N, C-alpha and C positions, 0 to 999 in steps of 0.2 A: 557057398557060405550065405546064410540068410541074414539080411539086414534087419528084418523085422520078425518078431515072433508073435504070431496071432494069439498065442495063449497068454501073453503078458499084458496086463492092464496097468496103464500108467495113471496114477491118481494125482491130479493137480494139487500143489501145496495149498493149504487153507489160506484164504485172504485175511490179512492181518486187520483186525477191526480197529477203528480210530478210538483212542482213549476218550473218556468222558471230558477231560480237561481240554484236549485238542478240539473236540467237537464244539465245546462251548466257545473257545477262542475263534474258530472259523465263523460261527454264527455271529459273534460280537463284531468281528471285522466286517462281515457282510452288512450287518445292520448299520454300522458306523458309516460305511460307504454310501448306503442308501440315504441316510440322514444328511450326510455332507452334500450329496447330489441335490437333495430337496432344498436345503437352506441356501444353497448357491443361487437358486432362482427366486427365493423369497425376497420381497421388498425390504429395504432397510431405511433407517432414518438418519443416515450420515452421508457426508461428502468427504472427499479427499483433497487436501491441498498438496501441491507438488511444485518444484521449481518450474518457472515458465521461461520464455525467451529473454535473452539479455540484449540490451541495446546500448551502443556506445554513443553518448551524446555528442562526441566529437566526430562521429562517423556519418554514415548515411542510413536512410530507412526507405522503405518502399512506399511510394505515394499511392493514392486511390486508383490511379490508372496503371499501376504496376512498375512505374519508372523508379530508379534509384535516385534519391535527392538528398541533399544535406539534412540531417535531422534538425540542426539549428542553422538558420540562415539570417543574416542581418543586412539591412539596407539603411543608408543614411549615416553610416559611421565606418571608420577604417577597421578592417578585420585583419587577423594575423593567423599564421599557420599554426596548427596544433599537431600533437603527436601522442602516441599511447592511447589510453582509454580512460574515460570517466563514465563507467557503466552504470546504467540504471537497471534494476532487477524487477522481474514480474513474478507473479504466482498464478498458476492455473488451478482451477477448481474442477475436479472430476465429479460430475453428478449435478443434478438439480431437482426441482420438485417433479418434473416430468419423468426423470429416470435417475434413480440412485444407484451407486455402485453395489455390486453383489457382496455377499458376506465373504466370499473367497478373496475378492479384491481388497476388502477392508482388512482381512487377516494379513495379507502381504504388506499392506501399507503400515500396519502397526509395528512391523519389524524392520521398517526402512526409516533410518534417522532423517532422511531428506524429505519425508512426507509426514503429514499430520491428518488425523481423522477427527472431524468436527461434526457436532450435531447439525442436522439440516437446518433447523430453525435459526442457528447462529449465523448462517450465511444467507439463507433465503427465508426471512421472516414470513409467518403465516399471512397469506393473501398477497405475497410478492411473487410475481412471475419472473421468469428468466429475462423477458423483455423489459420489465420494470427495473430490474437490477442493472441490466446493461445500460439503460437510458440514464439512470442515476449515476452510474460509474463514469459514463461519457461526460456528463456535466461536471463531475468533480475533476476530471482530467482538464477540461477547459479552464475551470477556475484555478487549478494548480498551475497551469502554464502562465496565466495572468499574474498570479502572486509571485511566481518564480522570476518572471521578467521584471516585475516591480522591485523585487529584492535585489536582483543583480544590478539593475541600473542605479538604484539608490546607493548600493555599495560603491559604484563607480562614480558617484557624485552627480548623477542626473536628477532633475526634478521630474517626477512621474505624474504629477497633477492628479493625485488620488481624490476621489469623492465617493461617498456612500449614498445609496438611494434605496427607497422602500420597494422591495420586490413583491411582498404580500403581507397581509395583516391577519393575525390570528383572530378567530371568533372570540367574543367576550373578553378581549384583551384591553389593556389600558389605552392603546392607540386607536382602537376601533372608534370611528366617527370623528377622529381628530386628524389623523394622517391619511393620505391616499397613496395608492400605488404610483410609483415613479417620482414621488417627492424626493428631492435631494436634501439631505440633512447637512447643513453647512456648519452649525455650531450648536453646542449644548451648554446652557448656563454660562455663556460667554466664552467658552473654550472651543477651539477648532475640533471638529469631529472628523478626523482624517481617516479613520477606519472603524470597523465594528468594535474592536477591542477598546479603543479609546472612548467610544460612546458608552460601552458597558461600564467602564470604570467611572465615568462622570455620573452615570445614573446611580450606581451603587454608592458612590461617595456622598450623594445627596441624602442618603439614609431614609428614603421613603418620602421625602418632600417633593412637591411638584418640580418638574424639570422644564425649563424654557428652551424650546428648540427653535433655532433660526433655520427655516427651510426655504428652498427654491421650488416653487410650484409653477410649472409652465412658464418659466422665465421671470417670475415675479417673486421677490423675497417677502416673507411674512414670518411672524413669531407666533408660536402656539405653545400651550402649556399642557403637560401630561403628568399625571400622578402615577408612578410605576406601581405594579402589583407584585406582592411578594409571592414567589413560586419556589417549589422545591425541585431542584435539578440534581440528579445523581446523589440524593441524600443530603444535599446542602441547600440552605435557603438563600435565594438571590432575588434581586429586584429586576423586573423585566418590563419593557414597553409592550412586548407582544408583537414584534414585527420581524419578518425575515428580510435581511439586508443583502445587497450586492454591492461590490466595489468596482467602480469604473476608473480607468486610468487614461491619461492623455500622454502616451509615451512619445518622447522626442525623436526616437528612431524606431524603425520597423523591425521587430523581431518575430520570425516565423518558426514555430516548432512543428515539425512534420512527423507524426507518429500515429499510424492508423491501428485500429483494433486493440488498443490498450486503454484501460480506464483507471479511474481512481486517482487519489491525490498524492500517492506515495513517492512519485518521481520528482516532486517539487525541488528538493535540495539539489539533486543532480542536474536538473534543468538550469538552475541558477548558476551552478559551477560551470556548466558547459557554455553558458552565455558569457560569463566573465572571462573564461579562457579564450573564447573567440574574439573578445574585444580588447585583450591585453597582449603586449608583445612577448612577455615571459610565460612559458608554458607552466600552468599551475602544477601539473603532476610530474614535471621533469621528464616527460615521455614514457612514464611507467603506467602500468595497468592498475587503476584504482576503481573500486566499486563502492556503491553506497545507496542509501535509501533514507527517506524521511520527508514528511510534509514540510512546507515552508510558508511563512506569512510574509507580507510585503516588508515588514520591519526586520526580517531575517531570523525569526524564531523557528527552530526545527522541532517538529512534532513527531509523535509515535505513529507507527504503521502496523498493519497486520502481516502475518506470514513471514516474520523476519528469519525464522530458522530455515525456511525453504530458500529464502534469498541468500543466506550465507552459503548454502551448498551451490546455488546457482552461480554465485560470484566465483567460488573456487573452481567449478567446472569450466567457467569462461576464462580462467587463467589469471584472475586477479590475485595480488599478494596483499593488498591493503583494503580495508573495508571501513567506511564511515557509517556508524550506527547511531540512531537517536538515543540520547542518554535515557529517555523514558522507556526504552525497550530493553535496557540492560538486563533486567531479571530474566528475560527470555533468551538472551544471548549467552549468558554464563553456562558453561558446560556443553554448549552446542556449536562451538566454533570448529570447523574442519581444520585438520592439520595443514600448516603452510599458509594460513590466512591470519593476518594481524588486524585486530579490530580497534578502532578509536571511537570513543564516545563523544558525541557532539551535541550541544544544546542550541547553538546559533550558527549562522552562516560564517561568522568570523572564526568560530572554533574549527569549522571544516577547512577554511583557508589556512589556518595555522597548521593543521595536520598536513595539508598538502605541501606547505612550505617546507616542513621538516622532511617529508619524503623526497621532495625535489632537491633540496640542498644537502641531503645526507646528514640531517640534524639528529638529535637524540630522540628518536621516536619512542623509546621506552619511557621517556618522561612525560609523554602525552597522556591525557585522561583515557582510561579504558574501562571496560565493564568488569566489575569484581563482584564476588558473591556477597549477597546481603545488601 
């Protein structure tokens, strides 16, 4: 029996040709993949904000030499045991002027509610390097710690001995040739100038008339007169002396805040709460996990911060159930609160303490101010 017949020719089946539509689709896909590959490596003009590390102000942090130390430590006064967490939140920025995220990274971030895509210039203004931004951020952190300590100690009844001095004088300003760097401004028009806000109010209340300043220059007091100049700031006209001021304090106890590699002023309120909790016998948070953010002034005013949406997600991921948010940030909070996190809106340090009292004592937390639409 023959398995093969040499006289039989087997003709292969004709290859089925790709339809015109399929061919067009294949080419379109190939071109799209090539374009995607190309734009992935093209430079962009955006950066990404995402939740950063979370730090418990009642816990520890790593010192410059790598050792774990209390984030807040106090000498010169009795301290008390704390429990739970009063978390401060941070935001990390992915990208800078030297290296921006790829378009692929941006696409992923756009669909992630915990991240935000921002124009490069909004975070790194033209002419600002990463080193410049880090230096400015570090200085704001130092100032924030000072203001937080002053706010906390003032709340507890201490005299913090505040005084404002001239850090620098703007060119062609009203103060040029009259004030000098390091002049301490004691009073304005006979009223104590305890901080920059108080001085601004006195200047603007004068309505453009000359303001008499009592200053301390190299240990000697003298009186000088300055006529403020009208300037437009953020679309509003205001009267300015044209000086940059710094506030120094004479704290009656030694408060040390240890937090490396974190900058900016947004931890001020949580620093103040951590200091108060350390110096009072009753735990502010009742041992629960509370997170929050906001700048603070020495007189206890809580101000807005950036990246609050990322901080909300950072708080949730860290296990917080309660969140203290600056009232001025409420428009950014509404509609972006992760499930399981309850937000309280605060304008002052006292508001924050009231919220913590309700959490601690099982009070009516639903009656506290929160962020609402509009």
